[in-house]
C-alpha positions as CSV (number, residue, x, y, z in Angstrom):
1,M,13.9,-0.9,-14.4
2,G,17.0,-2.6,-12.9
3,K,18.1,-6.0,-14.0
4,N,17.7,-7.3,-10.5
5,K,14.0,-6.3,-10.5
6,L,13.4,-7.9,-13.9
7,K,15.1,-11.1,-12.6
8,K,12.8,-11.2,-9.6
9,F,9.7,-10.5,-11.7
10,A,10.7,-13.3,-14.1
11,E,11.3,-15.7,-11.2
12,M,7.9,-14.9,-9.6
13,D,6.2,-15.9,-12.8
14,T,7.4,-19.4,-12.1
15,M,6.3,-19.5,-8.5
16,Q,3.0,-21.4,-7.8
17,C,2.4,-19.3,-4.7
18,V,2.3,-16.0,-6.6
19,Y,-0.8,-14.7,-8.3
20,Q,-0.8,-11.7,-10.7
21,F,-3.7,-10.7,-12.9
22,P,-3.7,-8.1,-15.7
23,Y,-5.9,-5.1,-14.9
24,Q,-8.0,-5.8,-17.9
25,T,-8.9,-9.2,-16.5
26,L,-10.0,-7.6,-13.3
27,A,-11.9,-4.8,-15.1
28,E,-13.9,-7.5,-16.9
29,G,-14.7,-9.3,-13.7
30,A,-13.0,-12.4,-14.9
31,C,-10.6,-13.3,-12.1
32,P,-10.8,-17.1,-12.0
33,L,-10.1,-17.3,-8.2
34,R,-12.8,-14.9,-7.1
35,G,-15.0,-17.0,-4.8
36,H,-12.8,-20.0,-5.1
37,W,-9.5,-19.2,-3.3
38,R,-9.8,-22.0,-0.8
39,E,-10.5,-24.7,-3.3
40,L,-8.3,-23.6,-6.2
41,A,-5.3,-21.9,-4.4
42,F,-5.2,-23.9,-1.2
43,H,-7.2,-27.0,-1.9
44,N,-9.0,-26.9,1.4
45,D,-11.9,-25.1,3.2
46,R,-9.9,-23.4,6.0
47,P,-10.4,-19.8,7.0
48,L,-8.9,-17.2,4.6
49,V,-6.8,-14.4,6.0
50,L,-5.3,-11.5,4.1
51,E,-2.3,-9.3,5.0
52,L,-2.7,-5.9,3.4
53,G,0.5,-4.1,2.3
54,C,2.6,-7.2,3.1
55,G,5.9,-5.8,1.7
56,K,8.5,-8.5,1.9
57,G,5.9,-10.9,3.3
58,E,7.5,-11.4,6.7
59,Y,4.3,-11.4,8.6
60,A,2.3,-13.6,6.1
61,V,5.1,-16.2,6.2
62,G,5.3,-16.0,10.0
63,L,1.5,-16.5,10.4
64,G,1.5,-19.4,7.9
65,Q,4.3,-21.2,9.7
66,R,2.7,-20.9,13.2
67,F,-1.0,-21.3,12.3
68,P,-1.4,-24.0,9.6
69,E,-5.1,-24.2,10.3
70,C,-5.6,-21.0,8.2
71,N,-4.8,-19.9,4.6
72,Y,-2.9,-16.6,4.2
73,V,-2.6,-14.3,1.2
74,G,-0.1,-11.5,1.4
75,I,-1.1,-8.6,-0.8
76,D,1.0,-5.7,-2.1
77,V,1.4,-3.8,-5.3
78,K,5.2,-3.9,-5.1
79,G,6.3,-7.1,-6.7
80,A,10.0,-6.8,-6.1
81,R,9.4,-6.6,-2.3
82,M,7.0,-9.6,-2.4
83,W,9.6,-11.7,-4.1
84,T,11.4,-12.2,-0.7
85,G,8.4,-13.8,0.9
86,A,7.4,-15.8,-2.2
87,K,11.0,-17.2,-2.4
88,Q,10.8,-18.3,1.3
89,V,7.4,-20.0,0.8
90,T,8.6,-21.8,-2.3
91,E,11.8,-23.0,-0.7
92,M,10.0,-24.1,2.5
93,G,7.1,-25.7,0.6
94,L,4.7,-23.8,2.8
95,P,1.3,-24.9,1.5
96,N,-0.9,-22.3,3.3
97,V,0.7,-19.0,2.2
98,A,0.2,-17.3,-1.2
99,F,1.0,-13.8,-2.5
100,L,-1.1,-11.6,-4.7
101,R,0.3,-8.6,-6.5
102,T,-2.5,-6.0,-6.8
103,D,-3.8,-2.7,-5.5
104,I,-5.8,-3.0,-2.3
105,D,-8.6,-0.9,-3.9
106,L,-9.3,-3.9,-6.2
107,L,-10.0,-6.4,-3.5
108,D,-13.6,-6.9,-4.5
109,R,-12.5,-7.8,-8.0
110,L,-10.4,-10.6,-6.6
111,F,-12.5,-11.9,-3.6
112,A,-16.2,-12.6,-3.4
113,P,-18.5,-11.3,-0.7
114,D,-18.0,-13.0,2.6
115,E,-15.0,-15.0,1.2
116,V,-12.4,-13.5,3.6
117,D,-12.5,-14.2,7.4
118,E,-9.8,-11.9,8.7
119,L,-7.4,-9.0,7.8
120,W,-4.0,-8.0,9.1
121,I,-2.6,-4.6,8.6
122,T,1.0,-4.5,9.8
123,F,3.2,-1.4,10.1
124,A,1.3,0.4,7.3
125,D,2.1,4.0,6.4
126,P,-0.2,6.0,8.7
127,Q,-1.0,8.4,5.9
128,M,-1.4,11.2,8.4
129,K,-2.6,13.8,5.9
130,K,-4.5,11.5,3.5
131,V,-7.4,9.8,5.3
132,N,-8.7,8.2,2.0
133,K,-5.4,6.3,1.7
134,R,-5.3,5.3,5.4
135,L,-5.7,1.5,5.6
136,T,-8.0,1.8,8.6
137,G,-9.9,4.8,7.3
138,T,-13.6,4.5,6.7
139,R,-13.3,4.5,2.9
140,M,-11.0,1.5,3.1
141,L,-13.1,-0.3,5.8
142,N,-16.1,0.0,3.5
143,G,-14.1,-1.7,0.8
144,Y,-13.1,-4.5,3.2
145,R,-16.8,-5.0,4.0
146,R,-17.3,-6.1,0.4
147,V,-15.1,-9.2,0.8
148,L,-15.0,-9.8,4.6
149,R,-17.6,-11.9,6.3
150,D,-20.0,-10.1,8.5
151,G,-18.2,-9.4,11.8
152,G,-14.9,-10.5,10.4
153,L,-11.7,-9.5,12.2
154,V,-9.4,-6.6,11.4
155,N,-6.0,-6.6,13.1
156,L,-3.8,-3.5,13.3
157,K,-0.2,-3.8,14.4
158,T,1.6,-0.5,14.3
159,D,4.4,1.6,15.7
160,S,2.5,4.8,14.9
161,P,0.8,6.6,17.8
162,F,-1.2,8.5,15.2
163,L,-2.6,5.5,13.4
164,Y,-3.3,3.7,16.6
165,T,-5.1,6.6,18.1
166,Y,-7.1,7.3,14.9
167,T,-8.2,3.7,14.5
168,R,-9.2,3.4,18.2
169,E,-11.3,6.6,18.0
170,M,-12.8,5.6,14.6
171,A,-13.9,2.2,16.1
172,R,-15.3,4.0,19.2
173,L,-17.3,6.5,17.2
174,N,-18.8,3.8,15.0
175,N,-19.4,1.3,17.8
176,L,-17.2,-1.3,16.2
177,P,-16.5,-4.1,18.7
178,V,-12.8,-3.9,19.9
179,L,-11.6,-7.2,21.1
180,I,-8.0,-6.4,22.0
181,D,-6.5,-2.9,22.6
182,T,-3.0,-2.3,23.8
183,D,-0.6,0.6,23.3
184,D,2.3,-1.7,24.3
185,L,1.9,-5.2,23.0
186,Y,5.1,-6.7,24.4
187,R,4.4,-5.2,27.9
188,D,0.8,-6.6,27.9
189,G,1.1,-9.6,25.7
190,D,1.0,-12.3,28.4
191,S,-2.2,-10.9,29.8
192,L,-4.0,-10.6,26.4
193,D,-6.0,-13.3,24.7
194,L,-3.5,-13.9,21.9
195,P,-2.9,-17.1,19.9
196,D,0.3,-18.9,21.1
197,G,3.3,-17.8,19.0
198,L,1.9,-14.5,17.8
199,L,4.3,-12.5,19.8
200,D,7.2,-14.4,18.1
201,I,6.5,-12.8,14.7
202,K,8.5,-9.6,14.3
203,T,9.1,-7.8,11.0
204,Y,12.3,-6.0,10.1
205,Y,10.8,-2.6,10.9
206,E,9.2,-3.9,14.1
207,R,12.6,-5.0,15.3
208,Q,13.9,-1.5,14.4
209,W,11.2,0.2,16.4
210,L,11.8,-2.0,19.4
211,A,15.5,-1.3,19.2
212,R,14.8,2.4,19.2
213,G,12.7,2.0,22.4
214,L,9.4,2.5,20.7
215,T,6.3,0.6,21.7
216,I,4.2,-1.6,19.4
217,K,0.4,-0.9,19.4
218,Y,-2.2,-3.6,18.6
219,L,-5.9,-3.4,18.0
220,R,-8.2,-6.3,17.0
221,L,-11.7,-5.3,16.1
222,A,-14.8,-6.8,14.4
223,L,-16.2,-5.2,11.3
224,P,-20.0,-5.7,11.0
225,H,-21.6,-5.1,7.7
226,R,-24.4,-2.9,9.0
227,G,-24.3,0.8,9.6
228,D,-22.7,3.8,7.9
229,L,-19.1,4.6,9.0
230,A,-18.2,8.1,10.1
231,E,-14.8,9.7,10.4
232,P,-13.8,10.9,13.9
233,D,-13.6,14.7,14.2
234,I,-10.6,15.0,16.5
235,D,-7.1,16.4,16.5
236,I,-4.4,13.8,16.8
237,P,-0.8,14.7,17.3
238,L,1.3,13.8,14.3
239,D,4.2,11.2,14.6
240,T,7.5,13.0,15.0
241,Y,9.9,10.2,14.0
242,R,10.7,8.3,10.8
243,S,12.0,4.9,9.7
244,F,15.5,4.2,8.4
245,H,16.1,2.6,5.1
246,R,17.5,-1.0,5.3
247,N,21.0,0.2,4.6
248,Q,21.0,2.6,7.5
249,P,21.8,1.7,11.1
250,S,18.9,1.9,13.5
251,L,19.1,3.9,16.7
């Protein structure tokens, strides 16, 4: 492991906005914040919103800055990435944003039933050949049900036509209420029922996609607890483009 990563990990250990729990602690069901995130992490009773696969935390930080009436937890297993957002939150003294280093499959070890009000999935890997790893796949949605309140919101923001189409068809098949659906967020944004300021939050990769002339897709759906979820049996064209690394120029 590089010295820079080790330095970041050591620094995160000192940040009050960062939470990391040994796997053994979670396996024993002993997470001290489970069921108490609002009171112990944020010291209030405001709605709790998770960003899954938050990466560098750009979106979690942006949401926290613009919507102080909610608490936000950015979740990712990659600690070196998360350091960027945690550093910003620490320097800004932003009280309503925290970061949790963990695997998304362990959500129910960290959050109690009905503790979470809303989820954001922003520019996730579409996992075109691995539905079980797809963050809007039915396996993952069933996991979200274990922590999300009944009818809680799931927001998907993506550049991927594949993931957008899959998620929309999955919601249709399972009669999940779709509250917002657009295949071009910045074309339709002014006509959608979006909170003020939401369109101002753009991640590094989102800016890259927009610069390349790609459209951003957005779905907001409600996730009731009742009913079994089924996978859509349809053929969806695979995405034919890829992202650049941060040291490569975008097209």
